[in-house]
C-alpha positions in Angstrom: 66.1 117.1 91.4 67.6 113.7 92.1 70.5 111.8 90.4 68.2 109.6 88.4 67.1 112.8 86.4 68.2 113.4 82.8 70.5 116.8 82.6 71.1 118.5 79.1 73.7 120.5 79.1 73.7 123.8 77.0 76.8 124.6 75.2 77.8 127.7 77.2 81.9 126.3 76.0 84.0 129.1 77.2 86.1 130.4 74.5 89.8 129.0 74.1 91.9 130.9 76.5 95.6 130.4 75.5 96.8 131.5 79.2 97.7 131.0 82.8 94.2 130.0 84.1 93.3 132.5 86.3 90.5 132.4 89.6 89.8 130.4 92.3 87.3 128.8 94.8 83.8 130.2 94.4 80.9 129.5 96.8 78.2 131.3 95.6 75.8 129.4 97.5 76.5 131.2 100.6 75.2 134.5 99.4 72.0 135.8 97.7 71.6 135.4 93.6 72.0 139.4 93.4 75.4 139.2 94.6 76.1 136.5 92.1 75.5 139.1 89.3 77.8 141.4 91.2 80.6 138.8 91.4 80.3 138.1 87.5 80.7 141.9 86.9 83.8 141.6 89.2 85.3 138.5 87.7 85.1 140.1 84.3 87.1 143.4 85.3 89.9 140.8 86.9 89.9 138.7 83.9 88.8 135.7 86.1 88.4 132.7 83.5 88.3 129.7 85.9 86.6 128.9 89.3 86.3 125.9 91.6 83.0 125.1 92.7 81.5 122.8 95.3 84.3 122.0 97.7 82.3 121.8 100.8 79.0 121.1 99.3 78.2 117.6 100.3 75.6 119.0 102.9 74.1 121.0 100.3 73.9 118.2 97.7 72.8 115.4 100.2 70.9 115.2 103.6 70.3 111.3 103.4 71.8 108.6 102.2 71.5 107.6 98.7 69.9 110.8 98.1 71.2 114.0 95.9 69.7 117.3 95.1 71.7 119.0 92.4 69.1 122.1 92.0 71.5 124.8 93.6 74.8 123.5 92.1 73.5 123.3 88.8 72.1 127.3 89.0 75.7 127.9 90.0 77.2 125.8 87.2 74.7 127.3 84.5 75.5 130.9 85.5 79.6 130.1 85.3 79.0 128.9 82.2 76.9 131.9 81.1 79.6 134.2 81.8 81.9 132.5 79.4 84.0 130.9 82.2 85.1 127.5 83.2 84.8 125.5 86.1 86.9 123.0 88.2 84.1 120.5 90.0 84.9 119.4 93.4 83.4 116.1 94.3 82.2 117.6 98.0 83.7 115.2 100.0 86.4 117.4 101.8 84.2 117.4 104.9 81.3 115.4 106.2 78.0 116.8 106.4 76.4 116.6 110.1 73.7 113.8 109.2 76.3 111.4 108.2 78.2 111.6 111.4 75.4 111.5 113.6 73.9 108.4 111.9 77.1 106.8 111.6 79.7 107.9 114.3 82.4 105.6 113.5 83.1 107.7 110.5 84.4 110.3 113.1 88.1 110.1 113.2 90.2 108.9 116.4 92.8 111.2 117.5 96.3 110.3 118.8 95.5 110.3 122.4 92.8 107.7 121.7 89.6 110.1 121.8 87.0 109.5 119.0 85.6 112.7 118.1 82.1 113.7 117.6 81.1 116.1 114.7 82.8 119.1 113.8 85.5 120.8 112.0 86.8 119.4 108.6 89.6 116.8 108.0 87.0 114.9 109.9 86.2 111.8 108.3 88.0 108.1 109.3 89.8 107.4 105.8 89.6 103.5 106.8 85.6 103.6 107.9 83.8 101.4 105.1 80.8 103.7 105.5 83.1 106.7 104.6 84.4 105.1 101.5 80.9 103.7 100.3 79.5 107.3 100.6 82.1 109.6 99.3 82.7 107.4 96.6 78.9 107.3 96.1 78.7 111.1 96.2 81.6 111.6 93.7 80.0 109.1 91.3 76.9 111.0 91.3 78.5 114.3 90.8 80.5 113.0 87.7 77.3 111.7 86.2 75.4 115.1 86.5 78.3 117.2 85.1 80.6 114.9 82.9 80.6 116.1 79.5 79.7 119.9 80.6 81.5 122.2 77.8 82.8 124.5 80.8 84.1 121.7 82.9 88.0 121.7 82.8 89.0 119.8 85.6 88.1 117.4 88.9 89.2 118.3 92.1 88.8 115.2 94.4 88.6 115.6 98.4 90.5 118.6 99.8 93.9 119.3 101.3 93.9 115.6 102.5 95.7 115.4 105.9 95.7 114.4 109.4 95.6 110.7 111.1 93.1 108.7 112.7 93.9 105.9 115.3 90.3 103.9 115.7 89.9 100.4 115.4 89.0 100.3 111.6 92.4 101.8 111.3 93.9 99.3 113.5 92.4 96.4 111.5 93.2 98.2 107.9 96.6 98.7 109.4 96.9 95.2 109.9 95.9 94.1 106.3 98.2 96.8 105.1 101.2 95.2 107.2 100.3 91.6 105.9 100.7 92.8 102.5 103.8 94.2 103.3 105.7 91.7 105.0 103.7 88.7 104.3 104.8 86.8 107.6 105.2 87.9 111.3 108.4 86.7 111.0 109.4 89.3 108.6 107.7 91.8 110.5 109.3 91.1 113.3 112.6 91.4 111.7 111.7 94.8 110.1 110.8 96.2 113.5 113.8 94.7 115.1 110.7 93.3 117.7 113.3 91.1 119.8 113.9 94.7 121.6 111.6 94.8 124.6 110.1 91.7 124.0 107.8 93.0 121.3 108.0 89.9 119.2 104.3 89.4 117.8 103.0 86.1 117.6 99.8 86.8 115.9 98.6 89.9 113.5 95.7 90.6 115.6 98.2 91.9 118.6 99.3 94.6 116.6 97.6 98.2 117.6 98.1 101.6 116.2 101.1 103.3 117.4 99.7 106.2 119.3 99.9 108.2 123.0 98.3 105.2 124.6 100.7 102.4 122.8 104.5 103.2 121.5 104.5 106.8 122.0 105.8 108.6 125.1 105.6 112.3 124.5 104.3 113.1 121.5 104.2 111.7 117.8 107.8 112.3 117.4 108.7 110.4 120.4 108.1 106.7 119.6 109.7 103.3 121.2 109.8 101.9 117.9 110.6 104.0 115.2 109.7 100.9 112.6 105.9 100.6 114.0 105.5 104.2 114.0 107.2 104.5 110.6 104.8 102.3 108.9 101.5 103.8 110.4 102.8 106.9 108.4 103.1 105.2 105.4 99.7 103.2 106.1 98.0 106.4 106.8 99.0 108.2 103.5 98.3 105.0 101.7 94.7 104.9 103.5 93.9 108.7 102.5 95.2 107.7 98.9 93.0 104.9 98.7 90.0 107.4 99.2 91.3 109.7 96.5 91.7 106.4 94.0 87.8 105.2 95.1 86.6 108.7 94.3 88.7 108.8 90.9 87.4 105.5 89.6 83.9 106.5 90.4 84.3 109.9 88.3 86.2 107.4 85.5 82.8 105.6 85.3 81.4 108.4 83.8 84.4 110.7 82.4 87.3 108.9 80.7 89.0 112.1 80.0 88.9 115.1 82.1 91.9 115.3 83.9 91.5 115.2 87.6 93.7 116.4 90.8 93.7 117.2 94.7 95.4 119.9 96.2 98.6 119.4 98.1 100.1 121.3 100.6 103.6 121.6 99.7 106.1 120.5 102.2 103.5 118.9 104.4 104.6 116.1 106.6 101.6 113.8 107.2 101.5 112.7 103.5 103.9 111.5 101.0 103.0 113.0 97.8 105.4 111.0 95.8 103.5 107.8 96.8 100.3 109.7 95.5 102.1 111.3 92.1 101.1 108.4 89.6 97.5 109.0 90.7 97.0 112.3 90.0 96.6 113.4 86.5 98.6 116.9 87.3 100.0 118.3 90.5 98.4 121.5 92.1 98.9 122.8 95.7 98.0 125.6 98.1 100.4 128.2 98.5 100.3 129.8 102.0 103.7 130.4 103.0 104.7 131.1 106.8 106.0 134.4 106.5 106.1 137.3 104.2 109.8 136.8 103.3 109.2 133.0 102.3 110.5 133.4 98.6 113.3 130.6 98.9 110.7 128.2 100.9 108.0 128.6 97.8 110.9 128.2 95.3 111.8 124.9 96.8 108.1 124.1 97.2 106.9 124.9 93.6 109.9 122.5 92.5 108.9 119.8 94.7 105.4 120.1 93.4 106.5 120.2 89.6 108.7 117.3 90.4 105.7 114.9 91.3 104.6 114.5 87.7 108.2 114.5 86.0 108.8 118.2 85.5 105.1 118.5 84.2 103.3 122.2 84.4 101.3 122.3 87.9 98.3 124.3 89.2 98.4 126.7 92.0 95.2 125.8 93.4 95.2 128.3 96.3 96.3 131.3 97.4 95.5 134.4 99.4 95.2 137.8 97.7 95.6 139.8 101.0 95.6 137.5 104.4 95.0 134.6 105.8 92.7 133.4 108.8 94.4 130.5 110.6 97.5 132.1 112.3 98.0 134.0 115.6 99.3 137.0 113.4 98.1 137.4 109.8 100.0 140.1 107.9 98.8 141.4 104.7 100.6 140.8 101.5 102.3 144.2 101.0 101.9 146.0 97.7 103.3 144.2 94.6 104.0 141.0 96.7 100.4 139.0 95.4 101.9 140.2 91.9 105.3 138.9 92.2 104.6 135.6 94.0 102.1 134.7 91.5 104.6 135.4 88.6 107.1 133.5 90.7 104.7 130.3 90.7 104.4 130.7 87.0 108.4 131.0 86.4 108.1 127.4 88.5 106.2 126.0 86.2 102.5 127.0 87.5 100.1 126.8 84.3 97.1 127.9 86.6 96.9 130.8 89.3 94.0 130.5 91.6 92.6 132.1 94.6 90.9 131.0 98.4 88.8 132.7 98.0 86.5 134.7 95.2 84.6 136.3 97.9 84.8 136.4 101.6 82.7 134.1 103.7 79.9 135.8 106.2 80.7 133.6 108.9 82.7 130.8 110.6 86.5 130.8 111.0 87.3 132.1 107.6 85.4 134.9 107.4 88.3 137.1 107.5 90.2 135.1 105.4 91.8 137.3 102.4 89.5 137.4 99.4 89.3 138.7 95.6 86.2 140.5 97.0 85.8 141.6 100.5 82.8 141.6 102.2 81.4 144.7 100.7 82.1 143.4 97.3 84.2 146.8 96.7 86.0 146.7 93.3 88.1 150.0 94.4 90.6 148.3 97.0 94.1 147.9 96.7 93.7 144.0 97.0 91.2 143.8 94.1 93.3 146.5 91.7 96.4 144.2 92.3 94.3 140.8 91.3 93.1 143.1 88.2 96.3 143.8 87.3 97.8 140.5 87.4 95.1 139.3 85.3 96.2 142.0 82.6 99.5 140.8 83.0 98.1 136.7 82.3 96.4 138.0 79.0 99.3 140.1 77.8 101.4 137.0 77.9 99.1 134.8 76.7 100.3 131.1 76.0 104.0 132.1 75.9 104.8 129.8 78.9 102.0 127.0 78.8 103.4 123.8 78.9 106.9 124.6 79.1 108.9 123.1 81.3 112.2 123.8 83.7 115.6 122.8 81.9 117.4 121.5 85.0 120.8 120.1 85.3 120.7 120.1 89.0 118.5 117.7 91.3 117.7 117.8 94.7 116.5 114.7 96.3 113.6 115.0 98.6 112.4 111.5 100.4 109.5 111.5 103.0 110.9 108.4 104.3 114.2 110.0 105.6 111.9 113.1 106.6 110.0 110.4 108.7 112.5 108.3 110.0 115.0 111.5 111.2 112.3 112.9 113.2 110.8 110.1 114.9 114.4 108.9 116.0 115.9 109.1 119.4 119.7 109.7 119.9 120.0 112.6 117.4 119.2 116.5 117.5 115.5 117.2 117.6 116.0 120.9 117.2 117.3 119.9 113.3 114.3 119.2 111.0 114.6 117.5 107.7 112.7 120.3 105.4 115.3 122.9 107.5 118.1 121.0 105.8 116.8 120.2 102.6 115.5 124.3 102.2 119.2 125.3 103.0 120.6 123.7 100.1 117.7 124.5 97.8 118.1 127.9 99.1 121.9 128.3 97.8 121.1 126.9 94.4 118.0 129.4 94.4 120.3 132.3 94.8 122.6 131.1 92.4 120.0 131.5 89.8 120.3 127.8 89.0 117.4 125.7 87.4 116.4 122.8 89.6 114.2 119.7 90.0 113.3 118.6 93.1 112.8 114.7 93.1 112.1 111.4 94.6 114.9 109.3 95.9 113.7 106.7 93.5 114.0 109.0 90.6 115.8 108.4 87.4 119.2 110.8 87.8 120.6 110.5 84.1 120.0 113.9 83.1 121.4 115.7 86.0 125.3 117.0 86.1 125.0 117.4 89.9 122.6 115.7 92.5 122.0 116.9 96.0 120.8 114.8 98.7 120.6 116.6 101.9 120.1 114.5 105.1 119.1 111.3 103.0 119.0 109.2 106.1 117.5 106.3 104.7 119.0 104.5 101.7 116.2 102.6 99.5 115.4 101.9 96.1 118.8 101.2 95.0 119.6 105.0 95.6 123.6 104.5 96.2 124.0 102.9 92.8 122.2 105.7 91.0 124.2 108.1 93.0 127.3 106.8 92.2 126.4 106.5 88.4 126.0 110.3 88.3 129.9 110.2 89.6 130.9 107.7 87.2 130.0 110.0 84.3 131.4 113.2 85.5 128.8 114.5 87.5 128.8 115.8 91.1 127.2 114.8 94.2 126.4 116.5 97.6 125.3 114.7 100.7 125.3 115.8 104.4 125.4 114.5 108.0 123.0 111.8 109.2 122.9 110.3 105.5 123.1 106.4 104.8 122.1 105.4 108.4 119.3 103.0 107.9 117.7 100.8 105.8 114.1 100.8 104.4 112.5 99.4 107.9 114.7 102.3 109.6 117.2 99.5 110.9 120.9 100.9 111.2 123.7 99.5 108.8 125.8 97.1 110.6 128.6 99.4 109.1 130.3 102.6 109.6 128.3 105.7 108.7 127.4 106.4 106.1 126.7 102.8 105.4 126.6 101.9 101.7 127.4 105.7 101.0 130.8 105.4 102.4 132.8 104.2 99.7 131.2 106.3 97.1 132.4 109.6 99.3 135.4 108.0 100.8 134.8 108.7 103.9 133.4 107.2 107.3 131.9 109.0 110.7 133.9 108.0 113.4 131.5 110.3 115.9 128.5 112.6 116.1 128.3 115.4 118.6 125.1 116.8 119.1 125.0 120.4 120.7 122.5 123.4 121.3 122.3 125.7 118.4 124.1 128.3 120.1 127.4 125.9 120.2 129.2 127.2 117.0 131.9 125.3 116.0 134.1 126.8 112.9 135.3 125.0 109.8 138.4 126.2 108.3 138.6 125.5 104.7 141.6 124.8 103.0 140.8 122.3 99.9 139.2 122.5 96.4 140.3 126.1 95.8 138.5 127.3 98.8 139.9 129.3 102.0 138.5 131.0 105.2 136.0 130.0 108.1 132.4 128.5 107.8 130.1 128.4 110.8 128.6 125.1 112.0 126.3 124.5 114.5 123.8 121.8 116.5 125.2 118.7 114.4 128.8 117.9 114.1 130.2 114.3 112.6 133.7 113.9 113.1 134.9 112.4 109.5 137.6 109.9 108.8 138.8 110.3 105.4 139.0 107.1 103.3 140.5 108.2 99.8 138.5 112.0 100.1 140.6 114.6 100.3 139.8 117.4 103.5 137.8 120.4 102.4 136.9 121.7 105.9 138.1 120.8 109.1 136.8 121.5 112.6 138.7 124.5 114.3 137.0 124.2 117.9 136.6 121.6 120.7 138.1 118.8 121.1 138.2 117.6 117.5 139.8 120.4 116.1 141.6 119.6 113.1 139.5 116.4 112.2 137.7 116.6 109.0 134.2 118.1 108.7 133.8 118.4 104.8 135.4 116.1 102.5 135.4 115.8 98.3 136.0 112.0 96.8 137.2 113.0 93.0 136.4 110.5 90.2 138.2 109.7 87.3 135.6 111.2 85.1 136.0 114.2 86.7 133.3 114.4 89.0 132.9 114.3 92.6 131.2 113.3 95.9 130.9 115.9 98.3 130.1 115.4 102.2 129.4 118.2 104.4 129.5 116.5 108.2 127.8 119.5 110.1 125.1 121.7 110.0 126.4 124.9 108.1 125.3 128.2 108.4 123.6 129.9 105.1 126.4 131.4 103.9 128.6 128.2 104.6 126.4 126.2 102.4 126.5 128.8 99.7 130.1 128.6 99.4 130.2 124.5 99.6 127.1 124.6 96.8 128.6 127.6 94.6 131.9 125.6 94.7 130.4 122.8 93.0 128.5 124.6 90.9 131.3 126.5 89.7 133.0 123.1 88.9 130.3 122.5 86.3 129.9 125.9 85.2 126.2 126.2 86.3 126.3 129.4 88.5 123.2 131.7 87.2 123.9 135.3 85.3 122.5 137.1 88.4 124.0 135.1 91.3 125.7 138.2 92.9 122.2 139.9 93.7 121.0 138.0 96.2 117.1 139.2 96.0 117.0 139.0 92.3 115.3 135.8 91.1 116.0 134.3 87.5 114.0 131.0 86.2 113.8 129.8 83.2 110.9 127.9 81.5 111.3 126.5 77.9 108.5 124.8 75.2 106.7 125.6 72.2 106.5 129.4 72.5 110.5 129.4 73.3 112.8 130.1 76.0 111.2 132.4 78.5 113.5 133.9 81.5 111.8 135.3 84.7 113.3 138.0 86.6 111.9 138.3 90.1 113.3 141.6 92.5 112.2 140.4 96.0 113.9 143.4 97.3 112.3 146.3 99.0 114.7 148.4 96.8 115.3 148.5 93.1 118.1 146.4 91.7 119.9 147.5 88.6 121.4 144.6 86.5 123.1 144.0 83.0 120.6 142.2 80.4 121.9 138.2 79.9 120.2 138.0 76.5 118.0 139.9 74.2 114.0 139.2 73.9 111.4 140.9 74.5 109.3 141.4 78.0 106.0 139.8 77.4 104.6 141.9 80.2 105.2 145.4 78.6 106.2 144.7 75.2 109.4 146.4 75.5 112.7 145.2 73.6 115.6 144.2 75.5 119.3 143.7 74.1 121.8 141.7 75.3 123.9 143.8 77.6 121.4 146.7 78.2 121.1 148.4 81.6 117.8 147.4 83.3 116.4 148.4 86.2 113.8 146.3 88.4 111.4 148.0 90.9 110.7 147.1 94.4 108.7 143.6 93.7 109.1 144.0 89.9 108.9 141.5 87.3 110.4 140.8 84.0 109.3 138.0 81.6 111.8 137.7 79.0 110.9 136.0 75.6 114.8 135.6 74.5 115.3 136.0 70.9 
């Protein structure tokens, strides 16, 4: 069968499912046909309604340029539709087939050390390769032509987990094209890159090469002689992969104008600026593989970040593991109840779909021991399968109550890939302090206080927020200082930290006191910045804004000079004892601009954040229970509150509102005593 054959789709339209979508990556091409029947019987028991097909099927579909055979995939699609399930169809371009890399070796990536790779692994295609772009787009178009209009098709999955980088000649040439569009002239480029330093003034575009281990970098990817060049290459590489996505989506749209298209992001993933991608995806989706079994606060931040990509619209969890991952040195099991708890956490933060990788364990290769709904034996009496089935039953009971519902956030956290990149590739700072570490610390304090939070880009509209927190806002761009000022002028509060306001969009330092254009807003200037090992702790004595006691700080210590701001905390140790460390600049409208000049310990961040929240009466109802998460979604189904117990012990609370637990059907009265078991969940539709 070829791409020229006519296909008539039998109308196996799935029954309408007004519920959280549930399922995951399914690869039946790896197993005999009799296994398919076992799979679908198990899926029925687990209430699986959605499967993702064809993610890595390029070699299955095509063994030569321009030739496509959809026979196997047709059989899979037919069986899925006959079961009453719906499917997400992938474009199969997430990894190259061997024949393509053999015939066109230039499609293989060149690494940071300048070595062009031979065929192997995945994420193995050069995004700038004309051959790769042409053939991947052709495959996406052929697949769309084949399955567009299928009644069981629910979404398109383009590529897979875009990431990595290439430093080949094609990428260098494309980088120069990208630079011409950005700067127009060499004079503007040389100014942006401060090219008079170290005799780097370029007199011809062809003189520009990729910044890597054999050009501008002297130790690794974060150690560069020219931050401007490296920063632009990071931007360019993110845009190059985005262009791959755009190419494939355009090919799909030639055959299917309506079915939504996405790709699976990876949360706080450094190589790709997801804000630059956001307008091109129809909905956000991401793969949730937390680093430890106590990553609940990190996941909360990442869910909020993914939700914020599309202005607060619901997102999908495209992948999670039912049990273990297989890519780490140590791969612990999810403890009993954790799968259900973490899945409900994603829904609490805005997910309308919860999917797995993978539905059945692979027989071989690097993911054969990666967790799955069904193990190699296909057993349905395992703890993992029982928990998957229990969660499927939960979703059916809750139904449509939360679908499309949004988070009523009055607090925003700014997340900026440019500040992340620029701060971590810059010499002279403290390399042990990372951008995600700082942002997570402030988001965690909000999360523990039970606050509903949007995580938004630095160029986002801030009009609807009472509080905006901008941790380590190293780079100022997109008029962000004026939008922050507007928050304070209408009575809101803002919080920023050390190393903020240091550079412009080209990562050149402002010729002014730090924090640059933010200094008048915060009423403070930075006189000096001390950087010490993490074990060097300096106490901060609190004495303003109704606060007292001491906080711990480490690693980075800015010595602040108030210029209108009140001193909230002063250093207690070292030669700068008594100098300002935390300040607050009040506004006439009743708001304030807080500046935190040191890396506070978690308890210290919480003290400052709660002081700001308290001024706006935004602390949540269970803020004194550190392991109890409180989240809210509001939509057509009303206001739904989620209570999630991340502790290993029961927690007893007093209900904040009356309503019905949608999982159990139990009625809850306002002020009732409630007990959540370890890893317990209540989904409360409030009256």
